[in-house]
C-alpha positions in Angstrom: -14.2 -11.5 3.5 -12.7 -8.8 1.6 -11.1 -9.4 -1.8 -8.3 -6.7 -2.9 -7.1 -6.0 -6.4 -4.2 -3.6 -6.8 -3.4 -1.6 -9.9 -1.4 1.3 -11.3 2.1 -0.2 -11.1 4.4 0.3 -14.1 8.0 1.3 -15.1 9.0 5.0 -14.2 12.1 6.9 -14.3 13.8 7.8 -11.0 12.3 11.0 -9.7 9.0 10.2 -11.3 5.6 9.5 -9.7 3.1 6.6 -9.7 -0.3 6.2 -8.0 -1.2 2.9 -6.9 -4.9 1.8 -6.2 -6.4 -1.0 -4.3 -10.1 -1.7 -5.0 -11.8 -3.9 -2.4 -14.9 -5.8 -2.7 -17.7 -6.3 -0.1 -19.5 -3.7 2.1 -16.9 -4.0 5.0 -14.0 -2.0 3.6 -14.4 0.8 6.1 -14.2 -1.6 9.0 -10.6 -2.3 8.3 -7.4 -0.6 8.7 -5.4 -0.9 5.5 -1.5 -1.0 4.8 0.7 -1.4 2.0 3.8 -3.7 2.0 6.7 -4.8 -0.3 9.1 -7.5 -0.3 12.5 -6.8 1.5 15.7 -8.8 2.1 15.4 -11.3 5.0 11.4 -10.8 5.2 8.6 -11.9 3.2 7.1 -8.2 3.1 8.0 -5.1 4.8 5.7 -2.5 6.0 5.6 0.6 3.8 2.7 2.7 5.1 -0.9 2.1 7.1 -3.8 4.1 7.4 -6.7 3.5 9.9 -10.4 2.5 9.1 -11.6 6.4 9.1 -8.6 7.6 7.1 -7.8 10.0 10.0 -4.5 8.3 11.1 -1.4 7.2 9.0 2.1 5.9 9.5 5.0 5.6 7.2 8.1 3.6 7.0 11.3 5.9 7.3 12.4 4.9 3.8 9.2 6.7 2.3 8.2 9.2 4.5 8.0 12.5 2.9 7.7 11.0 -0.5 4.5 8.6 -0.3 1.1 9.5 0.8 -1.6 7.1 1.5 -5.4 7.8 1.3 -8.7 6.1 1.0 -12.1 6.7 -0.2 -14.5 4.3 1.7 -17.3 5.5 -0.4 -15.5 4.0 -3.3 -14.0 1.1 -1.4 -10.6 2.2 -2.6 -7.2 2.7 -1.0 -4.5 4.8 -2.8 -0.8 5.3 -2.5 0.6 8.3 -4.2 4.3 7.7 -4.8 6.5 10.7 -5.7 10.4 11.2 -5.9 10.7 7.5 -6.7 14.0 5.9 -6.3 15.5 2.5 -7.5 15.4 1.0 -4.3 11.6 1.6 -4.2 11.2 -1.1 -7.3 9.3 -4.0 -5.7 5.8 -5.7 -6.0 3.5 -3.6 -3.7 0.7 -5.6 -1.8 -2.3 -4.0 -0.2 -3.6 -5.6 2.8 -6.3 -5.3 5.1 -6.5 -5.8 9.0 -8.9 -5.5 11.9 -5.9 -4.8 14.2 -4.0 -1.5 14.3 -0.6 -2.8 13.4 2.4 -2.7 11.2 3.1 -6.5 11.5 2.7 -8.4 8.4 1.0 -11.3 10.4 -1.9 -8.8 11.7 -3.1 -8.3 8.0 -5.6 -11.2 6.9 -6.5 -10.1 3.6 -4.2 -9.4 0.9 -4.1 -8.5 -2.9 -2.3 -10.3 -5.6 0.3 -7.2 -5.9 1.2 -4.9 -8.6 4.9 -4.1 -9.8 6.8 -1.0 -9.6 10.1 -0.7 -11.5 12.1 2.5 -11.1 14.8 2.9 -13.6 17.9 4.9 -12.5 
């Protein structure tokens, strides 16, 4: 089992930056593909970005492409999300999640953190 704890959220002005972290417990973090999700209208959570277990492959939602960067440090059991040029519409609770499957579907992710709030003021 993997336990995930997000941190790094906060209040920032539009155009600013934040770096989210997701700390994982247990020795198996490096076996999981990881993703970041946030709530969206009509969905419980929408896909933001994913990274494969080794960190060599990533995919981004069109809405964040070019502004967000995902990375991971398997030696530290930590996932990161660097968020630049933030917009008001990026305001949300951001969740990290772990999956054995390489997918962008929420239902493929079996372990979830509690979320961290990001608020962007315009």
